[in-house]
C-alpha positions in Angstrom: 89.8 56.9 27.4 89.1 59.2 30.3 92.6 58.4 31.7 93.1 61.7 29.0 90.0 63.3 29.5 91.8 66.8 31.7 95.2 67.9 32.9 95.1 70.9 35.0 97.9 73.1 36.1 97.5 75.8 38.5 99.3 78.1 40.9 99.3 77.4 44.9 99.0 81.3 45.2 96.9 84.2 44.0 98.9 87.4 44.2 100.5 90.2 41.7 103.2 89.1 38.8 103.1 85.7 40.3 104.7 83.7 37.4 107.4 86.9 36.8 110.9 84.9 36.8 113.3 86.2 39.5 116.2 85.9 41.5 115.7 83.3 44.1 111.9 83.7 43.1 109.6 80.1 43.9 106.9 79.4 42.0 104.3 76.3 43.1 101.3 75.3 41.5 99.0 71.9 41.8 98.4 69.7 38.6 95.3 67.8 38.7 95.7 64.2 37.2 92.9 61.7 36.1 93.6 58.6 38.5 94.0 56.3 35.5 96.7 58.8 33.7 100.1 58.4 32.8 102.6 60.3 34.9 101.4 59.9 38.2 105.0 59.9 40.0 107.0 61.6 40.8 104.4 63.3 42.8 106.7 66.5 43.9 109.2 68.0 40.7 111.3 70.6 40.9 112.8 72.7 38.4 115.3 75.8 39.3 116.5 78.2 36.4 120.3 79.0 36.2 119.7 82.0 34.4 117.2 83.5 35.8 117.4 82.4 39.2 113.6 80.7 39.2 112.6 78.1 41.2 109.1 76.0 40.1 107.8 73.6 42.3 104.7 71.1 40.7 102.9 69.2 43.0 100.8 66.5 41.1 97.4 65.0 42.8 94.1 63.0 42.0 92.0 64.5 44.8 89.5 67.4 42.8 88.5 68.4 46.1 92.5 69.5 47.1 93.0 71.1 43.2 89.7 72.8 43.4 90.1 74.7 46.9 91.3 78.6 46.6 94.4 79.6 46.5 96.2 81.7 50.0 
């Protein structure tokens, strides 16, 4: 059951209007997964939205110290 206790996602940068969509914009996130959780791979996922031109990149990790590091 512990494999399903948490799954957190946070932006890599802390800036104004970070989550808005704009042509050519790149939004990056890091996701903290349980050690024994499902969907451990791929470690990096990229989704491009053709309508808005926004790219969203998500990195997955089990390293809680890396995840809780303050964003740039």
